[in-house]
C-alpha positions as a Python dict, from the first residue, in 0.01 Angstrom:
ca = {
    (1, 'M'): (0, 0, 0),
    (2, 'N'): (305, -208, -88),
    (3, 'G'): (370, -421, -395),
    (4, 'D'): (199, -729, -249),
    (5, 'G'): (-133, -550, -213),
    (6, 'L'): (-117, -512, 165),
    (7, 'K'): (-243, -192, 319),
    (8, 'L'): (11, -65, 571),
    (9, 'T'): (-62, 211, 820),
    (10, 'R'): (220, 392, 992),
    (11, 'M'): (131, 424, 1362),
    (12, 'S'): (258, 780, 1370),
    (13, 'D'): (-35, 861, 1139),
    (14, 'V'): (-287, 712, 1382),
    (15, 'K'): (-442, 960, 1626),
    (16, 'A'): (-452, 810, 1975),
    (17, 'E'): (-794, 805, 2143),
    (18, 'R'): (-902, 714, 2494),
    (19, 'V'): (-1147, 433, 2554),
    (20, 'E'): (-1494, 569, 2623),
    (21, 'W'): (-1727, 395, 2862),
    (22, 'L'): (-2102, 364, 2876),
    (23, 'W'): (-2045, 225, 3228),
    (24, 'Q'): (-1688, 249, 3357),
    (25, 'S'): (-1498, -84, 3347),
    (26, 'R'): (-1813, -281, 3258),
    (27, 'L'): (-1972, -149, 2936),
    (28, 'P'): (-1720, 1, 2691),
    (29, 'L'): (-1883, 234, 2441),
    (30, 'G'): (-1910, 93, 2088),
    (31, 'K'): (-1791, -255, 2183),
    (32, 'I'): (-1942, -602, 2222),
    (33, 'V'): (-2008, -721, 2578),
    (34, 'T'): (-2138, -1061, 2691),
    (35, 'A'): (-2361, -1119, 2994),
    (36, 'D'): (-2395, -1484, 3094),
    (37, 'G'): (-2615, -1650, 3354),
    (38, 'D'): (-2865, -1926, 3423),
    (39, 'P'): (-3234, -1865, 3347),
    (40, 'G'): (-3437, -1707, 3624),
    (41, 'L'): (-3163, -1485, 3769),
    (42, 'G'): (-3286, -1164, 3610),
    (43, 'K'): (-3052, -1113, 3313),
    (44, 'S'): (-3327, -954, 3105),
    (45, 'T'): (-3448, -736, 3394),
    (46, 'L'): (-3088, -632, 3457),
    (47, 'A'): (-3034, -543, 3090),
    (48, 'L'): (-3351, -329, 3089),
    (49, 'S'): (-3230, -148, 3401),
    (50, 'F'): (-2914, -65, 3201),
    (51, 'A'): (-3142, 62, 2923),
    (52, 'A'): (-3321, 287, 3172),
    (53, 'T'): (-2992, 443, 3283),
    (54, 'V'): (-2882, 506, 2923),
    (55, 'T'): (-3213, 659, 2811),
    (56, 'T'): (-3233, 898, 3107),
    (57, 'G'): (-2862, 971, 3156),
    (58, 'G'): (-2909, 851, 3513),
    (59, 'Q'): (-2666, 711, 3769),
    (60, 'W'): (-2507, 370, 3745),
    (61, 'P'): (-2508, 152, 4059),
    (62, 'T'): (-2148, 259, 4128),
    (63, 'G'): (-2252, 624, 4162),
    (64, 'E'): (-2129, 789, 3843),
    (65, 'R'): (-2369, 926, 3583),
    (66, 'C'): (-2402, 782, 3234),
    (67, 'Q'): (-2184, 1014, 3028),
    (68, 'H'): (-2326, 898, 2693),
    (69, 'P'): (-2706, 895, 2718),
    (70, 'G'): (-2901, 798, 2410),
    (71, 'D'): (-3155, 563, 2257),
    (72, 'V'): (-3164, 186, 2309),
    (73, 'L'): (-3243, -94, 2062),
    (74, 'L'): (-3392, -424, 2182),
    (75, 'L'): (-3384, -766, 2018),
    (76, 'S'): (-3595, -984, 2247),
    (77, 'A'): (-3688, -1344, 2167),
    (78, 'E'): (-3818, -1464, 2503),
    (79, 'D'): (-4041, -1189, 2649),
    (80, 'G'): (-4361, -1023, 2529),
    (81, 'L'): (-4332, -653, 2458),
    (82, 'A'): (-4667, -555, 2611),
    (83, 'D'): (-4684, -773, 2922),
    (84, 'T'): (-4317, -800, 3014),
    (85, 'V'): (-4072, -565, 2839),
    (86, 'R'): (-4275, -241, 2868),
    (87, 'P'): (-4369, -296, 3237),
    (88, 'R'): (-4004, -374, 3322),
    (89, 'L'): (-3888, -56, 3150),
    (90, 'D'): (-4150, 147, 3338),
    (91, 'A'): (-4048, -11, 3669),
    (92, 'A'): (-3684, 76, 3598),
    (93, 'G'): (-3772, 439, 3520),
    (94, 'A'): (-3674, 428, 3153),
    (95, 'D'): (-3762, 696, 2899),
    (96, 'V'): (-3965, 462, 2676),
    (97, 'N'): (-3969, 721, 2395),
    (98, 'R'): (-3601, 636, 2348),
    (99, 'V'): (-3638, 255, 2351),
    (100, 'H'): (-3701, 79, 2019),
    (101, 'A'): (-3790, -291, 1993),
    (102, 'I'): (-3681, -452, 1665),
    (103, 'E'): (-3966, -688, 1575),
    (104, 'G'): (-3834, -803, 1239),
    (105, 'K'): (-3748, -699, 886),
    (106, 'T'): (-4022, -593, 643),
    (107, 'L'): (-4000, -765, 302),
    (108, 'I'): (-4222, -785, -8),
    (109, 'D'): (-4339, -1120, -138),
    (110, 'P'): (-4229, -1131, -508),
    (111, 'N'): (-4534, -1337, -605),
    (112, 'S'): (-4819, -1161, -422),
    (113, 'G'): (-4659, -822, -375),
    (114, 'E'): (-4771, -822, -14),
    (115, 'R'): (-4553, -707, 272),
    (116, 'Y'): (-4456, -952, 543),
    (117, 'L'): (-4234, -949, 850),
    (118, 'R'): (-3930, -1176, 860),
    (119, 'P'): (-3757, -1238, 1196),
    (120, 'L'): (-3429, -1047, 1214),
    (121, 'N'): (-3094, -1214, 1279),
    (122, 'L'): (-2743, -1084, 1328),
    (123, 'A'): (-2656, -1146, 962),
    (124, 'D'): (-2876, -843, 887),
    (125, 'V'): (-2593, -623, 1000),
    (126, 'L'): (-2662, -351, 741),
    (127, 'D'): (-3014, -307, 880),
    (128, 'L'): (-2882, -301, 1236),
    (129, 'D'): (-2618, -48, 1130),
    (130, 'A'): (-2889, 174, 981),
    (131, 'A'): (-3106, 141, 1294),
    (132, 'M'): (-2814, 243, 1517),
    (133, 'A'): (-2742, 546, 1300),
    (134, 'T'): (-3108, 653, 1262),
    (135, 'T'): (-3187, 639, 1635),
    (136, 'D'): (-2840, 748, 1754),
    (137, 'A'): (-2851, 440, 1978),
    (138, 'R'): (-2593, 392, 2251),
    (139, 'L'): (-2698, 40, 2351),
    (140, 'L'): (-2824, -267, 2164),
    (141, 'V'): (-2951, -553, 2383),
    (142, 'V'): (-2964, -898, 2220),
    (143, 'D'): (-3175, -1128, 2440),
    (144, 'V'): (-3065, -1403, 2387),
    (145, 'L'): (-2774, -1440, 2145),
    (146, 'M'): (-2850, -1797, 2028),
    (147, 'A'): (-3198, -1694, 1912),
    (148, 'F'): (-3057, -1437, 1669),
    (149, 'L'): (-2768, -1623, 1507),
    (150, 'P'): (-2833, -1669, 1134),
    (151, 'A'): (-2945, -2005, 1001),
    (152, 'G'): (-2655, -2239, 926),
    (153, 'T'): (-2431, -2081, 1191),
    (154, 'D'): (-2279, -2335, 1428),
    (155, 'A'): (-2264, -2153, 1763),
    (156, 'H'): (-1990, -2389, 1879),
    (157, 'K'): (-1755, -2318, 1588),
    (158, 'D'): (-1516, -2031, 1648),
    (159, 'Q'): (-1494, -1937, 1279),
    (160, 'D'): (-1873, -1920, 1237),
    (161, 'V'): (-1944, -1695, 1534),
    (162, 'R'): (-1648, -1467, 1471),
    (163, 'R'): (-1768, -1407, 1115),
    (164, 'V'): (-2101, -1283, 1249),
    (165, 'L'): (-1964, -1088, 1545),
    (166, 'S'): (-1686, -925, 1345),
    (167, 'A'): (-1936, -742, 1122),
    (168, 'L'): (-2158, -659, 1421),
    (169, 'G'): (-1858, -524, 1614),
    (170, 'A'): (-1763, -299, 1321),
    (171, 'A'): (-2115, -153, 1313),
    (172, 'A'): (-2107, -102, 1690),
    (173, 'D'): (-1775, 82, 1672),
    (174, 'R'): (-1884, 295, 1377),
    (175, 'N'): (-2201, 409, 1557),
    (176, 'R'): (-2054, 421, 1911),
    (177, 'C'): (-2323, 176, 2024),
    (178, 'T'): (-2247, -88, 2288),
    (179, 'V'): (-2384, -434, 2203),
    (180, 'L'): (-2488, -645, 2504),
    (181, 'L'): (-2522, -1016, 2419),
    (182, 'L'): (-2716, -1219, 2677),
    (183, 'R'): (-2636, -1591, 2699),
    (184, 'H'): (-2745, -1885, 2911),
    (185, 'L'): (-2475, -2091, 3081),
    (186, 'N'): (-2385, -2429, 2936),
    (187, 'K'): (-2402, -2750, 3139),
    (188, 'G'): (-2025, -2789, 3168),
    (189, 'A'): (-1854, -2837, 3503),
    (190, 'S'): (-1574, -2588, 3440),
    (191, 'R'): (-1518, -2324, 3709),
    (192, 'D'): (-1354, -2097, 3450),
    (193, 'P'): (-1626, -1842, 3362),
    (194, 'M'): (-1470, -1790, 3017),
    (195, 'Y'): (-1593, -2137, 2914),
    (196, 'R'): (-1937, -2137, 3078),
    (197, 'G'): (-2131, -1912, 2840),
    (198, 'G'): (-2329, -2094, 2572),
    (199, 'G'): (-2156, -2147, 2239),
    (200, 'S'): (-1796, -2114, 2125),
    (201, 'I'): (-1519, -1954, 2329),
    (202, 'G'): (-1488, -1725, 2025),
    (203, 'I'): (-1799, -1535, 2143),
    (204, 'V'): (-1641, -1410, 2464),
    (205, 'G'): (-1314, -1379, 2270),
    (206, 'A'): (-1475, -1131, 2032),
    (207, 'A'): (-1623, -934, 2321),
    (208, 'R'): (-1415, -664, 2488),
    (209, 'A'): (-1582, -721, 2825),
    (210, 'G'): (-1774, -1007, 2982),
    (211, 'L'): (-2020, -1014, 3271),
    (212, 'L'): (-2163, -1299, 3479),
    (213, 'V'): (-2497, -1306, 3659),
    (214, 'A'): (-2516, -1565, 3937),
    (215, 'A'): (-2694, -1642, 4262),
    (216, 'D'): (-2524, -1534, 4585),
    (217, 'P'): (-2407, -1860, 4748),
    (218, 'N'): (-2464, -1713, 5095),
    (219, 'D'): (-2805, -1553, 5041),
    (220, 'P'): (-3068, -1714, 4815),
    (221, 'T'): (-3252, -1381, 4783),
    (222, 'Q'): (-2953, -1201, 4633),
    (223, 'R'): (-2783, -1204, 4294),
    (224, 'V'): (-2432, -1100, 4195),
    (225, 'L'): (-2311, -917, 3884),
    (226, 'A'): (-1945, -1013, 3839),
    (227, 'C'): (-1691, -933, 3568),
    (228, 'V'): (-1550, -1222, 3364),
    (229, 'K'): (-1309, -1024, 3147),
    (230, 'S'): (-1216, -662, 3080),
    (231, 'N'): (-978, -611, 2789),
    (232, 'L'): (-993, -233, 2803),
    (233, 'G'): (-977, -154, 3174),
    (234, 'V'): (-924, -288, 3523),
    (235, 'M'): (-1145, -568, 3652),
    (236, 'P'): (-1419, -399, 3859),
    (237, 'Q'): (-1554, -522, 4191),
    (238, 'S'): (-1863, -744, 4184),
    (239, 'L'): (-2200, -590, 4271),
    (240, 'A'): (-2485, -747, 4466),
    (241, 'Y'): (-2851, -690, 4385),
    (242, 'R'): (-3191, -842, 4441),
    (243, 'L'): (-3511, -853, 4240),
    (244, 'V'): (-3794, -681, 4426),
    (245, 'D'): (-4160, -649, 4340),
    (246, 'S'): (-4286, -335, 4169),
    (247, 'P'): (-4658, -345, 4257),
    (248, 'D'): (-4752, -55, 4030),
    (249, 'H'): (-4621, -243, 3727),
    (250, 'G'): (-4673, -609, 3815),
    (251, 'V'): (-4312, -706, 3748),
    (252, 'A'): (-3979, -721, 3928),
    (253, 'R'): (-3721, -445, 3933),
    (254, 'V'): (-3354, -437, 4034),
    (255, 'E'): (-3249, -313, 4379),
    (256, 'W'): (-2872, -262, 4408),
    (257, 'L'): (-2703, -358, 4735),
    (258, 'G'): (-2342, -242, 4688),
    (259, 'T'): (-2017, -428, 4633),
    (260, 'T'): (-1951, -789, 4731),
    (261, 'H'): (-1640, -1005, 4764),
    (262, 'H'): (-1775, -1281, 4535),
    (263, 'D'): (-1591, -1312, 4203),
    (264, 'A'): (-1693, -1492, 3884),
    (265, 'R'): (-1481, -1803, 3943),
    (266, 'G'): (-1601, -1844, 4301),
    (267, 'L'): (-1965, -1806, 4195),
    (268, 'L'): (-1928, -2099, 3955),
    (269, 'A'): (-1761, -2328, 4210),
    (270, 'A'): (-1938, -2654, 4289),
    (271, 'P'): (-2159, -2638, 4602),
    (272, 'E'): (-1975, -2735, 4918),
    (273, 'S'): (-2066, -3040, 5117),
    (274, 'E'): (-2196, -2983, 5470),
    (275, 'E'): (-1861, -3095, 5607),
    (276, 'D'): (-1670, -2855, 5382),
    (277, 'S'): (-1904, -2572, 5477),
    (278, 'D'): (-1851, -2636, 5847),
    (279, 'E'): (-1474, -2636, 5798),
    (280, 'R'): (-1490, -2311, 5603),
    (281, 'T'): (-1702, -2144, 5872),
    (282, 'A'): (-1459, -2260, 6140),
    (283, 'A'): (-1169, -2123, 5937),
    (284, 'E'): (-1341, -1785, 5905),
    (285, 'H'): (-1394, -1762, 6280),
    (286, 'W'): (-1036, -1873, 6346),
    (287, 'L'): (-884, -1624, 6100),
    (288, 'Q'): (-1092, -1331, 6227),
    (289, 'D'): (-1003, -1406, 6590),
    (290, 'Y'): (-637, -1462, 6497),
    (291, 'L'): (-598, -1123, 6323),
    (292, 'N'): (-800, -942, 6589),
    (293, 'V'): (-568, -1073, 6860),
    (294, 'N'): (-235, -1058, 6675),
    (295, 'G'): (-300, -758, 6452),
    (296, 'P'): (-176, -742, 6090),
    (297, 'T'): (37, -1053, 6043),
    (298, 'A'): (283, -1183, 5784),
    (299, 'S'): (103, -1416, 5543),
    (300, 'K'): (361, -1690, 5591),
    (301, 'V'): (306, -1685, 5968),
    (302, 'V'): (-73, -1700, 5926),
    (303, 'K'): (-49, -1998, 5691),
    (304, 'N'): (189, -2184, 5922),
    (305, 'D'): (-37, -2130, 6224),
    (306, 'A'): (-346, -2226, 6022),
    (307, 'A'): (-177, -2551, 5919),
    (308, 'K'): (-117, -2630, 6286),
    (309, 'E'): (-495, -2598, 6334),
    (310, 'R'): (-542, -2843, 6043),
    (311, 'F'): (-693, -2588, 5802),
    (312, 'S'): (-595, -2652, 5440),
    (313, 'E'): (-448, -2366, 5239),
    (314, 'A'): (-753, -2369, 5007),
    (315, 'T'): (-991, -2340, 5304),
    (316, 'L'): (-782, -2057, 5450),
    (317, 'K'): (-785, -1878, 5115),
    (318, 'R'): (-1165, -1897, 5096),
    (319, 'A'): (-1196, -1769, 5453),
    (320, 'K'): (-959, -1481, 5367),
    (321, 'K'): (-1178, -1381, 5072),
    (322, 'K'): (-1502, -1415, 5270),
    (323, 'L'): (-1373, -1184, 5545),
    (324, 'G'): (-1235, -932, 5295),
    (325, 'V'): (-882, -969, 5434),
    (326, 'E'): (-636, -744, 5247),
    (327, 'D'): (-292, -871, 5144),
    (328, 'R'): (-33, -591, 5117),
    (329, 'S'): (331, -624, 5020),
    (330, 'S'): (626, -411, 5126),
    (331, 'G'): (1005, -411, 5154),
    (332, 'F'): (1270, -587, 4949),
    (333, 'P'): (1257, -875, 4913),
    (334, 'R'): (880, -836, 4908),
    (335, 'T'): (694, -966, 5214),
    (336, 'S'): (315, -975, 5240),
    (337, 'T'): (101, -891, 5542),
    (338, 'W'): (-265, -975, 5604),
    (339, 'Y'): (-499, -707, 5740),
    (340, 'L'): (-863, -719, 5843),
    (341, 'P'): (-1057, -433, 5677),
    (342, 'S'): (-1090, -261, 6016),
    (343, 'Q'): (-710, -262, 6057),
    (344, 'L'): (-647, -55, 5745),
    (345, 'S'): (-610, 320, 5773),
    (346, 'T'): (-701, 358, 5406),
    (347, 'P'): (-962, 95, 5322),
    (348, 'P'): (-1014, 36, 4949),
    (349, 'V'): (-1291, 239, 4775),
    (350, 'S'): (-1525, 106, 4476),
    (351, 'E'): (-1410, 226, 4140),
    (352, 'N'): (-1547, 551, 4035),
    (353, 'R'): (-1741, 596, 4361),
    (354, 'E'): (-1657, 938, 4495),
    (355, 'P'): (-1654, 1016, 4866),
    (356, 'T'): (-1953, 1209, 4987),
    (357, 'E'): (-1978, 1509, 5210),
    (358, 'P'): (-2166, 1471, 5540),
    (359, 'T'): (-2513, 1615, 5574),
    (360, 'G'): (-2730, 1752, 5849),
    (361, 'P'): (-2588, 1821, 6195),
    (362, 'D'): (-2274, 1619, 6125),
    (363, 'Q'): (-2147, 1841, 5841),
    (364, 'H'): (-1868, 1985, 6052),
    (365, 'K'): (-1755, 1655, 6203),
    (366, 'Q'): (-1702, 1417, 5913),
    (367, 'D'): (-1349, 1291, 5890),
    (368, 'E'): (-1148, 1160, 5600),
    (369, 'P'): (-933, 848, 5650),
    (370, 'T'): (-564, 905, 5684),
    (371, 'E'): (-317, 774, 5432),
    (372, 'R'): (-70, 627, 5675),
    (373, 'I'): (-91, 265, 5782),
    (374, 'F'): (57, 218, 6126),
    (375, 'Q'): (290, -77, 6123),
    (376, 'S'): (231, -360, 6366),
    (377, 'A'): (468, -616, 6502),
    (378, 'H'): (372, -844, 6218),
    (379, 'S'): (518, -658, 5921),
    (380, 'P'): (840, -856, 5898),
    (381, 'E'): (1161, -813, 5714),
    (382, 'S'): (1222, -1181, 5782),
    (383, 'E'): (1023, -1456, 5944),
    (384, 'P'): (1214, -1672, 6199),
    (385, 'T'): (1108, -2020, 6301),
    (386, 'D'): (921, -2088, 6627),
    (387, 'D'): (1241, -2190, 6804),
    (388, 'Q'): (1429, -1877, 6695),
    (389, 'A'): (1148, -1622, 6733),
    (390, 'A'): (1188, -1343, 6986),
    (391, 'K'): (878, -1268, 7192),
    (392, 'C'): (728, -957, 7349),
    (393, 'A'): (837, -921, 7712),
    (394, 'E'): (486, -802, 7802),
    (395, 'C'): (235, -1022, 7616),
    (396, 'G'): (451, -1300, 7472),
    (397, 'Q'): (361, -1239, 7107),
    (398, 'R'): (619, -1315, 6839),
    (399, 'L'): (837, -1015, 6743),
    (400, 'L'): (913, -971, 6373),
    (401, 'A'): (947, -600, 6295),
    (402, 'P'): (1300, -457, 6343),
    (403, 'E'): (1181, -180, 6576),
    (404, 'S'): (997, -435, 6791),
    (405, 'L'): (1305, -658, 6810),
    (406, 'E'): (1510, -355, 6912),
    (407, 'H'): (1280, -256, 7200),
    (408, 'G'): (1174, -607, 7305),
    (409, 'Y'): (802, -522, 7292),
    (410, 'C'): (535, -559, 7026),
    (411, 'E'): (397, -238, 6877),
    (412, 'R'): (84, -239, 7094),
    (413, 'C'): (271, -289, 7423),
    (414, 'R'): (537, -37, 7320),
    (415, 'R'): (268, 229, 7267),
    (416, 'Q'): (124, 154, 7608),
    (417, 'H'): (466, 198, 7769),
    (418, 'Q'): (513, 528, 7586),
    (419, 'Q'): (182, 654, 7722),
    (420, 'T'): (279, 544, 8074),
    (421, 'E'): (610, 731, 8041),
    (422, 'R'): (425, 1043, 7931),
    (423, 'Q'): (201, 1021, 8235),
    (424, 'S'): (497, 983, 8473),
    (425, 'A'): (657, 1286, 8306),
    (426, 'G'): (364, 1501, 8416),
    (427, 'A'): (114, 1479, 8130),
    (428, 'T'): (-246, 1494, 8251),
    (429, 'V'): (-345, 1163, 8093),
    (430, 'T'): (-531, 887, 8270),
    (431, 'D'): (-341, 558, 8288),
    (432, 'L'): (-430, 394, 7959),
    (433, 'D'): (-351, 43, 8087),
    (434, 'S'): (-641, 76, 8333),
    (435, 'R'): (-877, 89, 8036),
    (436, 'R'): (-789, -265, 7931),
    (437, 'S'): (-918, -586, 8079),
    (438, 'P'): (-648, -763, 8287),
    (439, 'E'): (-781, -1099, 8167),
    (440, 'N'): (-756, -1058, 7789),
    (441, 'G'): (-609, -711, 7724),
    (442, 'H'): (-921, -601, 7531),
    (443, 'P'): (-1067, -252, 7583),
    (444, 'T'): (-1310, -229, 7875),
    (445, 'L'): (-1473, 92, 7745),
    (446, 'S'): (-1672, 143, 7428),
    (447, 'A'): (-1504, 347, 7155),
    (448, 'V'): (-1746, 635, 7220),
    (449, 'K'): (-1667, 648, 7591),
    (450, 'W'): (-1292, 614, 7538),
    (451, 'F'): (-1298, 890, 7276),
    (452, 'A'): (-1495, 1121, 7507),
    (453, 'Q'): (-1248, 1061, 7792),
    (454, 'R'): (-950, 1123, 7564),
    (455, 'I'): (-1092, 1453, 7435),
    (456, 'A'): (-1171, 1559, 7794),
    (457, 'E'): (-809, 1486, 7895),
    (458, 'L'): (-678, 1695, 7607),
    (459, 'Q'): (-915, 1978, 7699),
    (460, 'R'): (-799, 1970, 8062),
    (461, 'A'): (-441, 1984, 7937),
    (462, 'G'): (-527, 2314, 7765),
    (463, 'Q'): (-528, 2193, 7406),
    (464, 'K'): (-766, 2369, 7167),
    (465, 'T'): (-683, 2179, 6848),
    (466, 'V'): (-576, 1822, 6775),
    (467, 'E'): (-482, 1620, 6468),
    (468, 'S'): (-725, 1338, 6393),
    (469, 'F'): (-460, 1080, 6302),
    (470, 'A'): (-290, 1119, 6643),
    (471, 'V'): (-611, 1039, 6833),
    (472, 'Y'): (-692, 753, 6597),
    (473, 'A'): (-343, 607, 6643),
    (474, 'E'): (-386, 603, 7022),
    (475, 'G'): (-727, 439, 6992),
    (476, 'E'): (-607, 175, 6749),
    (477, 'A'): (-316, 92, 6979),
    (478, 'L'): (-576, 9, 7244),
    (479, 'G'): (-767, -220, 7011),
    (480, 'Y'): (-1042, 8, 6879),
    (481, 'G'): (-1130, -9, 6509),
    (482, 'R'): (-1085, 293, 6284),
    (483, 'Q'): (-1450, 305, 6179),
    (484, 'S'): (-1563, 295, 6544),
    (485, 'L'): (-1333, 586, 6624),
    (486, 'I'): (-1459, 790, 6326),
    (487, 'A'): (-1817, 726, 6442),
    (488, 'A'): (-1720, 841, 6793),
    (489, 'A'): (-1569, 1161, 6651),
    (490, 'N'): (-1884, 1231, 6452),
    (491, 'R'): (-2096, 1199, 6768),
    (492, 'H'): (-1882, 1414, 6995),
    (493, 'P'): (-2037, 1762, 7041),
    (494, 'D'): (-1704, 1942, 7090),
    (495, 'V'): (-1523, 1803, 6784),
    (496, 'R'): (-1545, 2036, 6484),
    (497, 'V'): (-1345, 2028, 6162),
    (498, 'I'): (-1142, 2343, 6097),
    (499, 'S'): (-915, 2221, 5815),
    (500, 'R'): (-840, 1922, 5599),
    (501, 'T'): (-522, 1819, 5423),
    (502, 'M'): (-435, 1501, 5237),
    (503, 'G'): (-471, 1218, 5485),
    (504, 'N'): (-551, 1423, 5796),
    (505, 'T'): (-811, 1648, 5956),
    (506, 'T'): (-752, 1914, 6220),
    (507, 'W'): (-1020, 1937, 6487),
    (508, 'C'): (-1109, 2222, 6718),
    (509, 'I'): (-1202, 2074, 7057),
    (510, 'D'): (-1256, 2402, 7244),
    (511, 'P'): (-1635, 2454, 7278),
    (512, 'S'): (-1584, 2828, 7329),
    (513, 'E'): (-1415, 2872, 6990),
    (514, 'Q'): (-1638, 2973, 6699),
    (515, 'T'): (-1536, 2776, 6391),
    (516, 'E'): (-1701, 2731, 6056),
    (517, 'Y'): (-1645, 2461, 5796),
    (518, 'K'): (-1841, 2463, 5473),
    (519, 'P'): (-1920, 2131, 5301),
    (520, 'A'): (-1804, 2107, 4940),
    (521, 'A'): (-2157, 2152, 4804),
    (522, 'E'): (-2194, 2486, 4982),
    (523, 'W'): (-1850, 2600, 4867),
    (524, 'V'): (-1931, 2511, 4503),
    (525, 'D'): (-2258, 2705, 4529),
    (526, 'Q'): (-2069, 3013, 4650),
    (527, 'Y'): (-1803, 2971, 4379),
    (528, 'L'): (-2070, 2967, 4104),
    (529, 'A'): (-2257, 3261, 4257),
    (530, 'A'): (-1937, 3469, 4244),
    (531, 'L'): (-1888, 3416, 3867),
    (532, 'P'): (-1983, 3701, 3631),
    (533, 'P'): (-2350, 3676, 3521),
    (534, 'D'): (-2257, 3629, 3153),
    (535, 'V'): (-2042, 3316, 3212),
    (536, 'R'): (-2207, 3012, 3056),
    (537, 'E'): (-1932, 2750, 3086),
    (538, 'V'): (-1757, 2635, 3401),
    (539, 'D'): (-1378, 2632, 3381),
    (540, 'R'): (-1311, 2294, 3544),
    (541, 'A'): (-937, 2359, 3583),
    (542, 'D'): (-1006, 2683, 3772),
    (543, 'L'): (-1279, 2517, 3982),
    (544, 'R'): (-1040, 2239, 4078),
    (545, 'A'): (-752, 2474, 4163),
    (546, 'A'): (-978, 2700, 4371),
    (547, 'G'): (-1133, 2404, 4553),
    (548, 'E'): (-798, 2248, 4640),
    (549, 'A'): (-668, 2585, 4757),
    (550, 'A'): (-968, 2602, 4991),
    (551, 'G'): (-888, 2257, 5128),
    (552, 'Y'): (-1140, 2046, 4934),
    (553, 'S'): (-1054, 1731, 4742),
    (554, 'W'): (-1129, 1736, 4368),
    (555, 'S'): (-1349, 1427, 4402),
    (556, 'N'): (-1579, 1605, 4649),
    (557, 'V'): (-1583, 1926, 4444),
    (558, 'R'): (-1656, 1736, 4122),
    (559, 'K'): (-1938, 1536, 4281),
    (560, 'S'): (-2095, 1851, 4421),
    (561, 'A'): (-2066, 2018, 4081),
    (562, 'Y'): (-2230, 1723, 3903),
    (563, 'E'): (-2526, 1747, 4141),
    (564, 'H'): (-2558, 2128, 4133),
    (565, 'P'): (-2883, 2245, 3966),
    (566, 'R'): (-2701, 2514, 3765),
    (567, 'I'): (-2453, 2277, 3599),
    (568, 'E'): (-2551, 2067, 3297),
    (569, 'S'): (-2306, 1834, 3120),
    (570, 'R'): (-2327, 1879, 2742),
    (571, 'P'): (-2131, 1739, 2445),
    (572, 'A'): (-1857, 1975, 2334),
    (573, 'P'): (-1934, 2167, 2013),
    (574, 'G'): (-1768, 2057, 1693),
    (575, 'D'): (-1774, 1774, 1444),
    (576, 'N'): (-1593, 1525, 1663),
    (577, 'P'): (-1854, 1340, 1878),
    (578, 'R'): (-1576, 1189, 2086),
    (579, 'Q'): (-1470, 1520, 2238),
    (580, 'A'): (-1516, 1563, 2612),
    (581, 'H'): (-1831, 1717, 2753),
    (582, 'I'): (-1845, 2075, 2878),
    (583, 'W'): (-2016, 2200, 3193),
    (584, 'H'): (-2284, 2445, 3080),
    (585, 'L'): (-2378, 2696, 3350),
    (586, 'K'): (-2745, 2787, 3365),
    (587, 'P'): (-2852, 3131, 3489),
    (588, 'A'): (-2940, 3128, 3858),
    (589, 'E'): (-3304, 3215, 3789),
    (590, 'E'): (-3344, 2912, 3556),
    (591, 'A'): (-3196, 2672, 3810),
    (592, 'S'): (-3430, 2788, 4083),
}
């Protein structure tokens, strides 16, 4: 402390700690989080589904398990405990022994000496602090915030709400208990989700993360959980869900539907007129057809061609988002290229969702996507005008990539010529051009039939093994999508995985060869069985090293370990509750 009475802390004396998450990127542990939405969209039901996951240590909708299970505190002003809250918890699968509803604060009347119950508010932070500590709560749900602000607090004054939330936030941090504040939306017309929650902007300012619950504009039966802000991590992808009937409990429950392209700002946009909607639909069809025909294309070229079709840039941008078109930059100076999801060799994956191993008869055929993205003619170093543009001598498409300009053909036509040259050189490959329609150049065979013919050609040529990316590259050059080719590989009886490396899989295509490939779950089971009987903790570093040496990715090994009946995640021993968990290994006889 210096002479002016200020307390100064040297940062070298502060021990750095990682942010802990109740739910990765959405619910930071020990922090305040807002969840805003109009009435009737299921905010309360959604919050109770979160409570169920926390009380049971179950899986979040994104696939990962809750790493900090514990008790839950409820402050509910709008729903009855017996006829609404309890049935919703039961429908969500909550451990109701770990859920505590705060009904008020017990006081003694100084005149009569009788006890009475006073409604609780957020000014009673000492009582909330004690409740968090007593129950070891990991989540406090406040439904809804405005009902629990203390008397005299102006919800629209930044200073008033921050005074209340500052003390509540300190209690949350001290007890490692996430506080979820539910709010209704205000009646403003702003599309900025930061300003649409009821009350002062200081409320979402005090929160470390903010969520939005809204109706899906394209499906009235669906809802969307979007992220408004995330001060402590990356902005996660929005999730779609619907409320479905739970007949055994007489209430609705949440059914998760996966990720969606809708973001918070788009969900709050004003409804489109019928004319705007028609234009947007037309733009979506145009953009999808354009990229299917031309392949991945420079963004500047797409925008110029869209303008010629009288699509505004805003309409094109909405169509791009609706179709899930990816925008990737490369080179220097940076140039961006638009890809349809099917044109990407490494499509994006949801955060924290780990790839799964195949099951059943397809265990030996599942393929992992490659990491290379094959460049098309539309990945330009520069973008010439229409008058200056060179065109493919075969199909007439504009040439932009340096290698295409050098050869005079677009990437697709150049690959076809290479295959034709291979055939003339004596390779036993059927003429690939004959598999394309002479009218539009599209494939005339299904992906399954083309794949079967290609494998048969390789077998006749005497090949016993083949690299997956090479076959996929040939198929993509002919216009087949990556996912269709992977599905064809999974269905082919002669294709069996014999090894995997980063970005590629080696197949055995000789039906006479006996090959064996163990899925990660089976390998983990064998690894644990080989450990000495007295081992009671799994060495994760050794498990990872052994798995990678055997050709398995750590994500697949880790997922299989999490789901193994002999492995139980437990808090590490010691006085520090923030230490990482250990993997306790149960004896084999207990697991069975």
